[in-house]
C-alpha positions as CSV (number, residue, x, y, z in Angstrom):
1,X,124.7,137.1,120.7
2,X,124.4,135.8,124.2
3,X,122.9,132.3,125.0
4,X,119.8,134.0,126.3
5,X,119.4,136.0,123.1
6,X,119.9,132.9,120.9
7,X,117.4,131.0,123.0
8,X,114.8,133.7,122.6
9,X,115.4,134.0,118.8
10,X,115.3,130.2,118.2
11,X,112.5,129.6,120.8
12,X,114.5,127.0,122.7
13,X,115.9,126.8,126.2
14,X,119.3,128.3,127.2
15,X,120.4,124.7,128.1
16,X,119.7,123.7,124.5
17,X,121.8,126.5,123.2
18,X,124.8,125.4,125.4
19,X,124.4,121.8,124.2
20,X,124.1,122.8,120.5
21,X,127.2,125.1,120.8
22,X,129.2,122.2,122.1
23,X,127.9,120.0,119.3
24,X,128.8,122.6,116.6
25,X,132.3,122.9,118.0
26,X,132.8,119.2,118.0
27,X,131.7,119.1,114.4
28,X,134.4,121.6,113.5
29,X,132.3,124.8,113.2
30,X,134.5,127.7,114.4
31,X,132.0,129.1,117.0
32,X,133.5,130.7,120.1
33,X,132.3,132.7,123.1
34,X,133.4,135.7,125.0
35,X,132.6,136.1,128.7
36,X,131.6,139.3,130.4
37,X,128.8,141.9,130.1
38,X,129.4,142.5,126.4
39,X,130.2,139.0,125.6
40,X,128.4,136.3,123.6
41,X,128.9,133.7,120.9
42,X,130.5,134.6,117.6
43,X,131.1,132.7,114.3
44,X,134.5,133.2,112.8
45,X,134.4,135.9,110.2
46,X,134.3,134.5,106.6
47,X,133.4,131.0,107.6
48,X,131.3,129.1,105.1
49,X,130.0,125.5,105.4
50,X,131.0,122.9,102.9
51,X,128.1,120.5,103.5
52,X,129.8,119.2,106.7
53,X,126.4,118.2,108.0
54,X,126.3,115.3,105.6
55,X,127.1,111.9,107.1
56,X,128.8,109.2,105.0
57,X,125.5,107.3,104.6
58,X,123.7,110.5,103.5
59,X,126.3,111.3,100.9
60,X,126.0,107.7,99.6
61,X,122.2,107.9,99.5
62,X,122.4,111.2,97.7
63,X,124.4,109.8,94.8
64,X,122.5,106.5,94.8
65,X,119.2,108.5,94.4
66,X,120.4,110.1,91.1
67,X,118.4,108.3,88.3
68,X,119.8,109.7,85.0
69,X,117.3,107.8,82.8
70,X,114.1,109.3,84.2
71,X,115.8,112.7,84.5
72,X,116.8,112.6,80.8
73,X,113.2,111.7,79.9
74,X,112.0,114.8,81.7
75,X,114.6,116.9,79.9
76,X,116.7,117.3,83.0
77,X,119.7,115.1,82.2
78,X,122.3,117.9,81.9
79,X,120.8,119.7,84.9
80,X,121.1,116.6,87.1
81,X,124.7,116.0,85.9
82,X,125.7,119.5,86.7
83,X,124.1,119.4,90.1
84,X,125.8,116.2,91.0
85,X,129.2,117.6,90.0
86,X,128.6,120.7,92.1
87,X,127.5,118.7,95.2
88,X,130.5,116.4,94.8
89,X,132.9,119.4,94.6
90,X,131.4,120.8,97.8
91,X,131.7,117.6,99.8
92,X,134.6,117.1,102.2
93,X,137.3,114.9,100.9
94,X,136.4,111.8,103.0
95,X,132.7,112.0,102.0
96,X,133.6,112.5,98.3
97,X,135.2,109.1,98.4
98,X,132.0,107.5,99.7
99,X,130.0,109.2,97.0
100,X,132.3,108.1,94.2
101,X,132.3,104.5,95.5
102,X,128.5,104.3,95.6
103,X,128.2,105.7,92.1
104,X,130.7,103.2,90.7
105,X,129.2,100.1,92.4
106,X,125.5,100.6,92.2
107,X,123.3,101.4,89.2
108,X,119.5,101.9,89.3
109,X,117.5,100.6,86.3
110,X,113.8,101.0,87.0
111,X,112.1,99.4,84.0
112,X,111.2,95.7,84.1
113,X,112.5,93.0,81.7
114,X,110.7,91.7,78.6
115,X,109.1,95.0,77.7
116,X,110.0,97.8,75.3
117,X,110.4,101.2,76.7
118,X,107.2,103.3,76.4
119,X,107.2,106.0,73.8
120,X,106.5,109.2,75.7
121,X,107.1,112.2,73.3
122,X,104.8,114.5,75.4
123,X,106.5,113.8,78.7
124,X,108.6,117.0,78.8
125,X,105.5,119.1,78.0
126,X,103.5,117.4,80.7
127,X,106.4,117.9,83.2
128,X,106.5,121.6,82.3
129,X,102.7,122.0,82.8
130,X,103.1,120.2,86.2
131,X,105.8,122.6,87.3
132,X,104.2,125.8,86.1
133,X,100.6,125.0,87.0
134,X,99.3,125.1,83.4
135,X,96.2,123.4,82.0
136,X,96.7,120.8,79.3
137,X,94.2,119.7,76.6
138,X,94.9,116.2,75.3
139,X,93.6,113.5,73.0
140,X,93.8,110.3,75.1
141,X,93.5,106.6,74.2
142,X,91.8,104.4,76.8
143,X,91.0,100.7,76.9
144,X,87.1,101.0,76.6
145,X,84.9,102.5,74.0
146,X,85.1,105.2,72.8
147,X,88.8,104.6,72.9
148,X,90.0,108.1,71.8
149,X,88.7,110.9,74.0
150,X,89.5,114.6,74.6
151,X,90.4,115.6,78.1
152,X,91.2,118.9,79.9
153,X,93.8,118.2,82.6
154,X,95.0,120.1,85.6
155,X,98.3,118.2,86.1
156,X,99.2,117.8,89.8
157,X,102.2,115.5,89.5
158,X,104.1,112.8,87.7
159,X,104.8,109.3,88.9
160,X,107.3,106.8,87.5
161,X,106.2,103.2,88.2
162,X,108.2,100.3,86.9
163,X,109.5,102.3,84.0
164,X,106.1,103.8,83.0
165,X,105.1,107.4,83.5
166,X,101.7,108.5,84.9
167,X,100.3,111.9,85.3
168,X,97.9,112.6,88.2
169,X,95.5,115.3,87.2
170,X,92.4,117.1,88.2
171,X,89.5,117.3,88.3
172,X,89.1,114.2,90.4
173,X,92.0,113.7,90.6
174,X,92.5,110.8,88.0
175,X,95.5,109.0,86.7
176,X,96.5,108.9,83.0
177,X,99.3,107.0,81.3
178,X,101.6,109.5,79.6
179,X,102.4,107.1,76.7
180,X,98.7,106.9,75.9
181,X,98.5,110.7,75.1
182,X,98.0,110.9,71.3
183,X,97.9,114.7,71.0
184,X,98.7,117.5,73.4
185,X,98.1,121.2,73.4
186,X,99.6,123.4,76.1
187,X,97.6,126.4,77.2
188,X,98.2,129.7,79.1
189,X,95.4,128.8,81.4
190,X,96.6,128.5,85.0
191,X,95.1,126.4,87.8
192,X,95.5,126.2,91.5
193,X,96.8,122.9,92.9
194,X,94.9,121.9,96.0
195,X,97.0,122.8,99.0
196,X,96.1,119.6,100.8
197,X,97.0,117.3,97.8
198,X,99.7,114.8,98.7
199,X,101.0,113.0,95.6
200,X,102.7,110.2,97.5
201,X,99.6,109.5,99.6
202,X,97.3,109.6,96.6
203,X,99.5,107.2,94.7
204,X,99.6,104.7,97.6
205,X,95.8,104.8,97.9
206,X,95.4,104.5,94.2
207,X,97.5,101.4,94.0
208,X,95.6,99.8,96.9
209,X,92.3,100.5,95.2
210,X,93.6,99.3,91.9
211,X,94.7,95.9,93.3
212,X,91.4,95.6,95.2
213,X,89.4,96.1,92.0
214,X,91.7,94.0,90.0
215,X,91.4,90.8,92.0
216,X,87.7,90.4,92.9
217,X,87.3,86.7,92.1
218,X,88.3,83.7,94.3
219,X,89.7,80.3,93.4
220,X,90.3,77.3,95.7
221,X,93.4,75.3,94.7
222,X,95.6,72.4,95.9
223,X,99.4,72.7,95.6
224,X,101.6,69.6,95.4
225,X,104.3,69.0,98.1
226,X,107.5,70.9,97.2
227,X,105.9,73.3,94.8
228,X,107.1,76.9,94.9
229,X,104.4,79.3,94.0
230,X,105.0,83.0,93.5
231,X,103.2,86.3,93.6
232,X,99.6,86.4,95.1
233,X,99.5,82.6,95.3
234,X,102.6,82.6,97.5
235,X,101.1,85.3,99.6
236,X,97.9,83.4,100.0
237,X,99.7,80.2,101.0
238,X,101.7,82.1,103.6
239,X,98.6,83.7,105.0
240,X,96.1,80.9,105.0
241,X,97.6,77.7,103.5
242,X,96.3,74.4,105.0
243,X,98.0,71.0,104.5
244,X,95.7,68.0,103.8
245,X,96.3,64.3,104.6
246,X,98.1,63.8,101.3
247,X,100.6,66.6,102.0
248,X,99.0,68.9,99.5
249,X,98.4,72.6,100.5
250,X,94.8,73.8,100.2
251,X,94.4,77.6,99.7
252,X,92.0,80.2,98.6
253,X,93.5,82.9,96.3
254,X,92.2,86.1,94.8
255,X,92.1,86.1,91.0
256,X,91.6,88.8,88.4
257,X,89.5,86.7,85.9
258,X,89.0,83.2,84.7
259,X,91.1,83.9,81.6
260,X,94.0,85.3,83.7
261,X,93.8,82.5,86.3
262,X,93.7,79.9,83.5
263,X,97.1,81.1,82.2
264,X,98.7,81.6,85.6
265,X,97.8,78.2,86.9
266,X,98.8,76.3,83.7
267,X,102.3,77.6,84.3
268,X,102.5,75.5,87.4
269,X,101.7,72.3,85.4
270,X,100.9,69.3,87.5
271,X,101.9,71.0,90.7
272,X,98.5,72.6,91.1
273,X,94.8,71.4,91.0
274,X,92.0,73.9,90.7
275,X,88.9,72.9,92.8
276,X,86.8,76.1,92.4
277,X,85.2,77.9,90.6
278,X,83.8,75.2,88.3
279,X,84.2,77.2,85.2
280,X,87.9,77.7,85.8
281,X,88.4,74.0,86.6
282,X,86.6,73.0,83.4
283,X,88.5,75.5,81.3
284,X,91.8,74.1,82.5
285,X,90.6,70.5,82.0
286,X,89.6,71.3,78.4
287,X,93.0,72.8,77.7
288,X,94.8,69.8,79.2
289,X,92.6,67.4,77.1
290,X,93.5,69.4,74.0
291,X,97.2,69.3,74.9
292,X,97.0,65.5,75.5
293,X,95.4,65.0,72.1
294,X,97.9,67.2,70.3
295,X,100.9,65.6,71.8
296,X,99.5,62.1,71.7
């Protein structure tokens, strides 16, 4: 094909074709051109790419992205292993070394510490319904009464967050923890996933709304000089901390509840003083009095 024909086919300018042909030649693609009335560009007969478009960084990221634990939970462990072997075999020699080095030096372990792994026996069935667009009927355990409820789900997607699986399902959509599914029945009923549904965008908005609803209360506290708060308290200090004449830092921080804030602030010991709200200050004072009595 001539440069003009390629430009028309690809909807680009002839100048772009010339530039791209040079770039392909520099990358080792055997593309050559014949001049004259019947000339044009030709790809060497029998040429096949071997993923030469991958950079070293892309090859490393590809093998770093392989998470065997979650894949195995979804029933895709052998499939993932086979795919990685095939991709590795197709990589040029120099990129194969990069991929092997990243696999041997970095390991991803998503779940957090101090927690047992969730029991998710229905995860493969949920994944299958997500993939094939099938309706699920489940018995689900929630935190409020009545705790055990029946639900009809149109599963749009699965999310793995800190080692815990969630299914996002219509109508709504709403979010359900897979480990809280007590019973599951697959159906032959199909549903149509909304074309404009974006799983990543939904999950981002869901997390933002969750944190907004979670921390509706406010507390005013003083932090001793040299104290090292963490989490939301550290964020509040960085955003709006004010140092008083004694060198203590005065800050207003969002809290989930009096109970939760009581436990969080007690962990800081004498490095924090709660000023407001009164019920939280009195709750901590009562605990401190009891501790003093108990330990003499």
